[in-house]
N, C-alpha and C positions, 0 to 999 in steps of 0.2 A: 037419109042423113041429114042433122040438124048442121044449121049454119056456122053453130062454134067447133063444131068436129070437122067440117070445112074448111074454115078458118086451122085449123091445128093443122089438117093433111099439109096445106100451101107449106105454114110456116116452115113445117118439117121438111117440106122438100126445097125449100129455097137455101142455095147456097149462100155459103157465109160471106160477110161485105168482105172487099177488098183493102189493104191498106197497104201503102208503100212506106216503108219508113227506110231513110235514105242511107243512114252508115252505119256502120257495127254495131256501136253500142247501142244507140237508139233501136237497131232490130233486135237485138238481146232483151232488151227492157221492153217493146211492145211484145215480142213473143210468150216473153215470161207473164205477162199482163193478161192476154188474150188465150191464150192456148190453142183450143180448137173453135176460139167462137168467131175466128176471123182469121183470114185469109192472109199472112204478111209477107211480102215480096222485099227482097235489101237490095240496095242498089250497089252499096262499096262493101266489097268481100274483105272478109278479116284479111289483115297484111298489107290493103291495100292503100295507096294514098288518096284520102278524100280529097284531098288541094288540086289536085290535080284530075281527078275524075272525069269521062268522058261516057257520054251515055250513049248505049247501044241503043238498037232497034226495040230489044227485047222492052227496055228501061223506059223508053217510050211510052209501050204499048200498055206497060204497067202501069205508068202514070196517066195513060188516058183514060183506063177504068177503073180510077183507084175511087174513093169513096172518101178517103182520107190521107192526107200525105203527113208523115212527120218531117222534119228538119231538124238540125241539130242548133243551126243558127248562128251567128257571129262570122258568117263566111267561111264556114268550114267547106262549103263543096259549093267554089263557085260556078261550077257549071251548073247546079238550080237555080240560077240567078236570071238565067236567059228562059227559062220554060214557065208556059203559062199552062196553066190544068184548071178544071172546073170544078176539082175537089178543094174543099178546103185543107190548107195551108199552113202548118203550126210548127212555129219555130220553140221548140220544146226550151232548150238552155237557154233563151235569149228569154223566155217567161219565166224559167225557174230563178235565173240569177239577173235580176234587173238592175242590179247594183253592181255593173261589170263597166267601170271606166276606162279598163284598157280595151274591152271589145276580145276578151281571150275565149276562143272558142271552146278551150282544152279543158273545160269543169268539171268531167266525169273523174277529174285524176283527185278531186277529194269528195269521198265518199258522201258527204253529207251532203253536196251540192248534186252528188248522182242522185241520192235520194227525193231532192224537187224536182229533178226532170222525171223521176218515176210518177210522183203528185202529178205533175203536169200531164202527162202522156194519159195519167188514168182520166184525168180532168176531159182530154180531148177525144178519149176513145168512148167516154161513158152514152154521150148519144148516140152514136154508130150501132153501138153494142144494145143499147135500147134497157127499160127498166127490167126486163125478165134475168138478165144476167147482171146488172148492177151490183148485187150482192157478192157474189164471184167475184167481179173486178176488185171491188174493194177490199175482201180477204187477200186477194193474190198481191195487191198493193201495200197493205199494212206487212204483208210477209216480208215481203220483197225491202222494206224499210226498214225491218226490224234486221235482215241478213247484214244491210249495209252500215247500219248503226252497229253490228259488233266487228266489221271491217274495219271500220274507223278506228276502233277500238286496239284491236290485233294492231292494225297497221304501227298506231303509237306508240305501241307496245317491243313490237320490233324493231324500231329504230331508236327507241332510248337504250338499245344493245352496241348502237354504234358512238365510238367515241364523241364527243361533243367537235372536237376539231377536225374530224371529218365527217360532217354532217352537211357533205356540199356535192352540189350534183351540176356535173361536167357534162355539157351537153353542145351539141352543133346552135340547136335553135331555142327560143323561149316555148314551149311546151309544157313546161311542167309548173310554171307559176302558181294552179291552185291545190297542187300537191305541196310543194314549196312552202305556201301559208299556212294550208293545214300543220303539218307536222314542223314548222321551227327550222325550214332547211334551207340555205344559201343556194341561190340557182346561178348557175354560172353560163348563159349559153353564146359561150365565144365567137360565134359568128356573127350572132346577131348583137351584141357587144361592142367589139371589135374591128371588123369586116365591115368598112364603108361598100353602101352598094352590095353586101354579100361577095366583094371579091375579096379575097386573101391576097393582100401586098408583103413582101417581105418584111415591114415596117410592123403588119400587122401580127405578123408570124411571130416574131419576137414579142410583144406586146401580151398575146396570148399566150405565148409560154410561159414568160415570167408571171400571169395571172394565175395558170393554173400550179406552178413550183409554187407559189404562196399563196394556195388557195387550203394546202393541206389537204389535197383528195386521195386518195390510194388508185383512181380509175377515171378514167373516160368513158363516157357512156355515149355506144352509136343505137341509133333509130332502127337499125337494120343491120345483118349482117348478108354479104360481108362488108365493111364498114366503108365509108367513102372514103375517095382517094386523099380527100382535104383532110379527112378526120385522119386517117393514118398520118398524113405528113404531119397535122399536130400534135401528135403521139412522139413522131420521131423526136421532133426539136424538140419537145417538152421533156421527155424522157419519163411521160407517166404514162401507163399502157390502158388499151382499150379493154373495157371489161368484155368476158367470153361469152356473156349473153346480152342482147338488146335490151334495151326499155320500149316498149311499144307505146309512141306517144298518141298516133290518132286514130286509133281503134283498137279494134280486137286484133288477141294474138292467132295467128292464124288455126284453127281447130278448137278454140277456147270461148268461154264463156267471159263477159265482164267480172265476176270473180276470180275466173283462175288467171283473167290477165292482169288483173288489179293486182291480187296476192303475188306471180311472178314479180312484177315488178319492184315489188316493195321487199323480196327476198331477192332479187338483181341486186340493186342496189345495198341494201344491208349486209350480203356476204361480200360484196366488190371492197364494201368501207371497214370492216374488220369486225363487225357485228353478227348476234346468231338469227337465223327464220326459224321459226317453229310451222314446219310443213305440216305436221298432223290437223292443226288446228285449220290452216289454210285448207285442208282438205274436207274436214268437216264443215267449214263454211260453203264450199261448192257443192257437197250433199244438201246442206238446205236449201240452196238456190234451185239447185236442179230438182228437188223432190218438191215445190210450188207447185199447188195444181187449179 
């Protein structure tokens, strides 16, 4: 057997390289980019809070053997700040959005910024996958960016169905600034804006209630269900109901992709605020995303 054939057999037998993609959004991006060309381990499961993640033994093992670690950056996962690994660590959102003076980690709520995260992830993965896989990686990256571009246009069209006076997003915390800037929505994160040190005092409750009533919103949006005691109290005092569905602020909805989570967030906001949402096109976008190979 010739040397070239031996090299081919060795390469064929080699296991795919290991990548750790820390949070859910990046995990979906990474898996969509690499398909079977790398083994991807995710540390923050869908629906979990990345801000409060605690590393398990299996997480530390995955980090110790990874050849590349992708993190969102902007301190989305503080637990990662204390970890030292031998593999390169790439803060994808920081590279994708260097002009982010507030250092808001939730950049993926703007599909255009998500597209930049896809490009930066592909750039980080290219040396790991090698020249033989570069073409497929680039094709997937371009296909994903095309879907995200359509997502941006679709989202804008849905949001236009909401009466302008009701294009206000009332949440507990400031996690949707990228979304609000992209689509011209007023963001009202009541705890961050009115509660000193995160403590809800009676005076704060009164100011929050007035601000909500004056905002024009038809709903208050929770980040999880059941809503927190604080949010229920705010709803009771303001007289504005909590939306029936949550908005997923910190990652993916359980069992859902990036596209499914994004379209669900848009539809939750739009329908609660008196607009109409095109579910058929949302499903078509997800089918395009899932079909990327």
